[in-house]
Structure formats: structure tokens, C-alpha cells
matplotlib code that plots the C-alpha trace (Angstrom):
import matplotlib.pyplot as plt

x = [13.7, 16.3, 14.4, 11.1, 12.8, 14.5, 11.2, 9.5, 12.2, 13.6, 15.1, 17.2, 20.3, 19.2, 22.0, 22.7, 25.7, 26.9, 25.4, 22.1, 19.3, 21.4, 20.4, 21.4, 19.1, 20.6, 17.6, 17.9, 16.3, 15.0, 18.5, 19.9, 21.7, 21.7, 19.6, 19.5, 20.8, 18.7, 20.2, 17.8, 18.7, 16.5, 16.7, 14.9, 15.2, 12.8, 14.4, 16.6, 19.5, 21.2, 23.9, 21.5, 20.9, 24.6, 25.2, 22.7, 24.3, 27.7, 26.3, 24.5, 27.8, 29.8, 27.2, 27.1, 23.3, 20.9, 18.7, 19.0, 16.0, 15.8, 13.0, 12.1, 9.4, 11.5, 10.6, 12.4, 12.0, 9.5, 9.1, 6.0, 6.2, 3.0, 4.7, 7.3, 10.0, 12.9, 15.9, 19.0, 18.0, 17.5, 14.0, 12.5, 9.5, 7.6, 8.0, 4.4, 4.8, 8.5, 8.1, 5.3, 7.4, 10.5, 8.3, 7.0, 10.5, 11.7, 8.7, 9.4, 13.0, 12.0, 9.4, 12.0, 14.4, 11.8, 11.2, 12.4, 15.0, 18.8, 20.8, 21.4, 17.7, 17.0, 19.6, 17.9, 14.5, 16.1, 17.6, 14.1, 12.7, 15.4, 14.9, 11.1, 11.4, 13.6, 11.3, 9.1, 6.2, 6.7, 7.0, 3.8, 1.9, 3.2, 2.2, -1.2, -1.6, -0.4, -2.9, -5.7, -4.6, -4.5, -8.0, -9.3, -7.7, -9.3, -12.7, -12.2, -11.4, -14.4, -16.6, -15.4, -16.2, -19.7, -20.3, -19.3, -21.6, -24.5, -23.9, -24.0, -27.3, -28.8, -27.8, -29.4, -32.6, -32.7, -32.3, -34.9, -37.3, -36.7, -37.3, -40.5, -41.7, -41.0, -42.8, -45.8, -45.8, -45.5, -48.3, -50.6, -49.9, -51.2]
y = [-9.2, -10.1, -13.3, -11.3, -8.7, -11.4, -13.1, -9.7, -8.5, -11.6, -9.7, -7.5, -8.2, -8.4, -9.1, -8.9, -6.9, -9.3, -7.3, -8.4, -6.4, -4.6, -5.2, -3.7, -3.8, -3.3, -2.4, -3.7, -2.7, -5.1, -5.2, -6.3, -2.9, -1.5, 1.6, 2.3, 1.2, 1.1, 0.5, -1.0, -1.2, -2.8, -1.8, -3.3, -0.8, 1.0, 4.4, 5.8, 8.2, 10.3, 7.6, 5.3, 7.8, 8.5, 4.7, 4.4, 7.5, 5.8, 2.6, 4.4, 6.2, 2.9, 1.1, 4.0, 3.8, 6.4, 6.1, 4.8, 3.4, 2.6, 0.1, 0.3, 0.3, 2.5, 5.9, 9.2, 10.8, 13.7, 13.7, 11.9, 9.6, 8.5, 5.9, 7.8, 10.3, 11.9, 12.6, 14.0, 12.3, 8.9, 7.6, 6.0, 3.7, 1.2, -2.5, -3.0, -0.7, -1.1, -3.6, -1.6, 1.6, -0.1, -1.5, 2.0, 3.5, 0.5, 0.8, 4.6, 3.8, 1.2, 3.6, 6.4, 3.9, 2.8, 6.4, 7.2, 9.6, 10.1, 8.7, 12.3, 13.0, 9.8, 10.8, 14.2, 12.5, 10.1, 13.1, 14.7, 11.5, 11.3, 15.0, 14.5, 11.4, 13.4, 16.4, 17.6, 17.5, 13.8, 13.2, 15.1, 13.1, 9.8, 10.6, 11.7, 8.3, 6.5, 8.5, 7.5, 3.8, 3.9, 5.4, 2.7, 0.0, 1.6, 1.6, -2.0, -3.0, -1.1, -2.7, -6.2, -5.4, -4.2, -7.3, -9.5, -7.6, -7.8, -11.6, -11.9, -9.8, -11.9, -15.1, -13.8, -12.9, -16.3, -18.0, -15.7, -16.5, -20.2, -20.0, -18.0, -20.4, -23.4, -21.7, -21.1, -24.7, -26.0, -23.8, -25.1, -28.7, -28.0]
z = [0.7, -1.9, -2.9, -3.3, -5.5, -7.6, -8.2, -8.9, -11.3, -13.1, -16.0, -13.7, -11.7, -8.1, -5.8, -2.1, -1.2, 1.4, 4.3, 5.8, 4.1, 1.5, -2.1, -5.4, -8.4, -11.8, -13.9, -17.4, -20.6, -23.2, -24.8, -21.4, -21.0, -17.4, -17.4, -13.7, -10.3, -7.2, -3.8, -1.2, 2.4, 5.0, 8.7, 11.6, 14.4, 16.6, 16.1, 13.4, 13.8, 11.2, 11.2, 9.4, 6.7, 6.3, 6.0, 3.2, 1.5, 1.6, 0.2, -2.5, -3.5, -3.3, -5.5, -7.9, -7.5, -8.9, -5.9, -2.3, -0.6, 3.1, 3.9, 7.6, 10.3, 12.5, 13.8, 13.2, 16.6, 16.6, 12.8, 11.7, 8.7, 7.0, 4.9, 2.8, 3.6, 1.8, 4.1, 2.4, -0.9, 0.7, 0.1, 3.2, 2.8, 4.9, 4.2, 3.1, 0.1, -0.7, -3.6, -5.3, -4.9, -6.4, -9.2, -10.0, -10.2, -12.4, -14.7, -15.2, -16.1, -18.6, -20.1, -20.5, -22.0, -24.6, -25.8, -29.4, -28.3, -28.4, -25.5, -24.3, -24.3, -22.4, -19.8, -19.4, -18.8, -16.3, -14.5, -14.4, -13.0, -10.2, -9.4, -9.2, -7.0, -4.6, -4.5, -1.7, -4.1, -4.7, -0.9, -0.3, -3.0, -1.7, 1.9, 0.7, -1.0, 2.2, 4.3, 2.0, 2.1, 5.9, 6.0, 3.6, 5.8, 8.9, 7.1, 6.0, 9.6, 10.9, 8.2, 9.2, 12.8, 11.8, 9.7, 12.6, 15.0, 12.5, 12.2, 16.0, 16.1, 13.3, 15.1, 18.4, 16.5, 14.9, 18.3, 19.8, 17.0, 17.4, 21.1, 20.6, 17.9, 20.1, 23.0, 20.8, 19.6, 23.1, 24.3, 21.5, 22.6, 26.1]

ax = plt.figure().add_subplot(projection="3d")
ax.plot(x, y, z, "-o")
ax.set_aspect("equal")
plt.show()
């Protein structure tokens, strides 16, 4: 994941923390000043426990990160996850959408930094951004998007199946037509 993020964000400092799957992104403005810190932790487990969330929280504090993101396919027991979840201010996202999500956060940071405001006003806007990203409203909106994406993927899969079925039917019709045509031609020769 670290190599993907380095390639995606070449102007930022993207560094592994020495642990497998842990990455810190120092988001940099045009003047190369660090304007935000994102901690990304990847976990490959079937089921998560509160210990995983506590671990990401500790790493977020140690990295002095503005946001901690857990990228995982793991389940959370009885709690359903459509693709995004906020647990104790740790943002949890599925791997297929992690880079896009991080890009979105990063772009918002850059946009806020480019506003013609005082540093204090920019900090207030950044705080608003972090608060919104950690809100239940944001979680709800993200999951709504993921449900729609899943529905589109299901429709695409169904459409591919139907296209293949149609192709098989057309092939069978062509074969039947050829057999009938050959039968008619053979009957005329007799």
C-alpha cells in the first residue's frame, strides 16, 4: 500500500512506520509546508476486536496525526459495514476505496490551505473538516455512496451475464439457421 500511496501523492512525505501496513502521510502544500498528517493502518484479519481500534488510536497519537484510517476487509461482529465506519474517531474503510478516500481528504486539505485566509482561519476550517469527517452524517453519506456502488456493480455483473446469455442464444439461432438452410439446400438437390 505504501508504494501505491507514494506514487499517488509524489509531493507528500509517504513513509512506512516500520510496521507492516502502517503508513504516515505528511500532506504538503505548494510551499512544501506540512498541512496535515494522515495515519493509515492496514489489517488483514477476518474479524476485528476493540484492540485493533485501540492500536490505531495509539499509533495516531504517536504520529501526531490528524486522522487515523484503518484499511481492512475484516468484519466487526454483528455490526454491518457497507464500506465505511467510524469507530471511536478511527475511520475504517475497505481496501477497494481507500486510495480514493485518502485522495479526497488530501484534496480538501490542499483546498483549505489555498484559501486566502489567516493561518488561524485556515486552522478553524481544518478543524471543521476533521469534525465533519468524523461525524455520523459523513458516515451515513459514505455508506449511502458505497451501497449505490455495490448496486451498480451488481447490475454490471447481471448485465454481463445477460450479454453472455444473449450471445449464446444468438449463436444457437445462427447454428439452427445454418442447419435449416443446409437442410433446405440438401432437399432441393434431391
